[in-house]
DRENMINU-291211 format. One line per field, with one value per residue (C-alpha): x, y, z; residue in three letters; residue number from 1. Coordinates in steps of 0.5 Angstrom, whole numbers, plus 2048, in hexadecimal, padded with zeros to 3 digits. Example, Ala and Ser with C-alpha at 12.3 -4.5 7.8 and 13.67 -1.06 7.14 Angstrom:
<bavos>
x: (819 | 81B)
y: (7F7 | 7FE)
z: (810 | 80E)
code: (ALA | SER)
pos: (1 | 2)
</bavos>
This chain:
<bavos>
x: (7ED | 7F4 | 7F7 | 7FC | 803 | 809 | 80F | 816 | 817 | 81E | 820 | 820 | 819 | 816 | 819 | 816 | 80F | 810 | 812 | 80C | 808 | 80B | 80A | 804 | 800 | 800 | 7FA | 7FB | 7F7 | 7FC | 802 | 801 | 803 | 7FD | 7F8 | 7FA | 7FB | 800 | 803 | 7FF | 802 | 809 | 807 | 805 | 7FE | 801 | 807 | 808 | 809 | 80C | 810 | 811 | 80A | 806 | 806 | 800 | 800 | 7FD | 7FD | 7F6 | 7F7 | 7FD | 7F9 | 7F3 | 7F8 | 7FB | 7F4 | 7F2 | 7F8 | 7F8 | 7F3 | 7F5 | 7F1 | 7F5 | 7FC | 802 | 808 | 80F | 814 | 81A | 820 | 820 | 81F | 826)
y: (8E2 | 8E2 | 8E8 | 8ED | 8EA | 8ED | 8ED | 8EF | 8EE | 8ED | 8E6 | 8EA | 8ED | 8E6 | 8E3 | 8E9 | 8E8 | 8E0 | 8E1 | 8E5 | 8E0 | 8DA | 8DE | 8E2 | 8E1 | 8E5 | 8E9 | 8E7 | 8E1 | 8DD | 8D9 | 8D7 | 8D0 | 8D0 | 8D4 | 8D4 | 8DC | 8DD | 8E3 | 8E1 | 8E6 | 8E3 | 8DC | 8DA | 8D8 | 8D1 | 8D0 | 8C9 | 8C8 | 8C2 | 8BE | 8B7 | 8B5 | 8BA | 8BD | 8C2 | 8C6 | 8CD | 8D2 | 8D1 | 8CA | 8CB | 8D0 | 8CB | 8C5 | 8CA | 8CC | 8C5 | 8C2 | 8C6 | 8CA | 8D1 | 8D2 | 8CC | 8CC | 8D1 | 8D2 | 8D5 | 8D7 | 8D5 | 8D9 | 8DD | 8DA | 8DA)
z: (990 | 993 | 997 | 995 | 996 | 999 | 995 | 996 | 99D | 9A0 | 9A3 | 9AA | 9A9 | 9A7 | 9AD | 9B1 | 9AE | 9AF | 9B6 | 9B8 | 9B5 | 9B9 | 9BF | 9BF | 9B8 | 9B2 | 9B4 | 9BC | 9BC | 9BF | 9BD | 9B5 | 9B7 | 9BB | 9B8 | 9B0 | 9B1 | 9AC | 9A8 | 9A2 | 99E | 99E | 99B | 994 | 994 | 991 | 996 | 999 | 9A0 | 9A2 | 9A8 | 9A9 | 9AA | 9A6 | 9A0 | 99D | 997 | 998 | 99D | 99F | 9A0 | 9A5 | 9A9 | 9A9 | 9AB | 9B1 | 9B3 | 9B4 | 9B8 | 9BE | 9C3 | 9C3 | 9CA | 9CD | 9C9 | 9C9 | 9C5 | 9C8 | 9C4 | 9C8 | 9C3 | 9BD | 9B6 | 9B3)
code: (MET | ALA | ASP | THR | LYS | THR | LEU | GLY | LEU | SER | LEU | ASP | GLU | LEU | ALA | ALA | ARG | LEU | THR | LYS | ALA | LEU | THR | HIS | GLY | ALA | THR | GLY | GLN | GLY | GLY | TYR | PHE | LEU | THR | GLY | ASP | LEU | PRO | THR | ASP | ILE | PHE | ARG | ASP | ASP | CYS | VAL | PHE | GLY | ASP | PRO | THR | ASN | ARG | VAL | SER | SER | LEU | SER | GLN | TYR | GLN | THR | ALA | LEU | ARG | ILE | LEU | PHE | ASP | PRO | ALA | ARG | SER | THR | VAL | GLN | LEU | VAL | ARG | PRO | LEU | GLN)
pos: (1 | 2 | 3 | 4 | 5 | 6 | 7 | 8 | 9 | 10 | 11 | 12 | 13 | 14 | 15 | 16 | 17 | 18 | 19 | 20 | 21 | 22 | 23 | 24 | 25 | 26 | 27 | 28 | 29 | 30 | 31 | 32 | 33 | 34 | 35 | 36 | 37 | 38 | 39 | 40 | 41 | 42 | 43 | 44 | 45 | 46 | 47 | 48 | 49 | 50 | 51 | 52 | 53 | 54 | 55 | 56 | 57 | 58 | 59 | 60 | 61 | 62 | 63 | 64 | 65 | 66 | 67 | 68 | 69 | 70 | 71 | 72 | 73 | 74 | 75 | 76 | 77 | 78 | 79 | 80 | 81 | 82 | 83 | 84)
</bavos>
């Protein structure tokens, strides 16, 4: 069952949520890029995530892909400047 989605956020609110998730994780488990701890309520379950080397077609697949890329106990991520 899909979780409840948050709609109608401003761009500033979205940016703040994503910045927090990038640095601390959506629920405090560590930066989402290392742990998959994304704010799932702001993404469609069928969203597509892509970069030059990878493409996944669902939120759960993206979270799984992130979890296997890094060991969060030995990896870190640092935001060096605010998102624009």
